[in-house]
N, C-alpha and C positions, 0 to 999 in steps of 0.2 A: 532556575537552573533546569526545571522540569520542561520549560516551554521552549528551550534551545534543544534540550534532548528529543524531543517530541518533534521539531522541526527537522532535526538533522535525522532521525530514524524515517521522518516522512520522504525526505529527499532521496535517502538511499533507497527505500523500497519503490518509490515512483520511477527511479533510474533502472532498477532491477527489473520491474514490470513492463517497463518500456521495451527493454531488450528481450525478454521473454517473450511478449505479445506483439511486437512489431519489428522489431530489430532495430530500434533507432530510438533515443530519447526524445522528449519534447520540450526541452530547453531547460533552464534551472527552475524558472517558477512554473511551468506546465509539470516538471518532475514533483515539485513540491505539492503541488495541489492535488496530483493524482495519488501521492502517497499519502497525504493528509486524509484525504477521503477513505482512501484504502484502509488505513489505518483504523478508522471508524467503523468501516463496514466488516474489517477482518475482527475486531475486538467484539461487534455486535454478534456476528457468525459464531465465533468462538465461544462467547456465552452463552448462546443457545445450544450449543452442544456440551456445555458443562467443562469447557477446558479452558485453563488459564495460562497466558504466557509469562514467563518469569526472566529478568536479565535483557541483555541487550539484544541475543540471538534470538530468544523468544518473541520481543517486541518486534525485531526486524521480520521475521517469518510471518508473525501474523499481519505487520501492515502490509507484506509484500503478496502475501495469499489475498488479501482485501484489495490491493491494487490491481491485481491479475484480474480478479472477478469483475472490477468495475470495467477494466478495458475490455473483457469479454462481454458483458452486457451491452457497453456502448457500441462495440462492432456490431452485434446482433442489431441493435435498435437503428444503427447506421443503413443496413441493408433495407 
């Protein structure tokens, strides 16, 4: 069940980050990958800051912020 939960959070986070950063999504698999990697980045960064996310909303915020950071870095590297 936790894998399904992680994938659903990743999908939602990738979708939200795609809307915030570029105005459009990347398709189902693209959003899922961006969200999963974003969740890992967000969890790592929150851990460095001593912050912990609890519950659905906390995990979604963490994953979304990580995905936004990932897309921002990708946009800077592309230039």
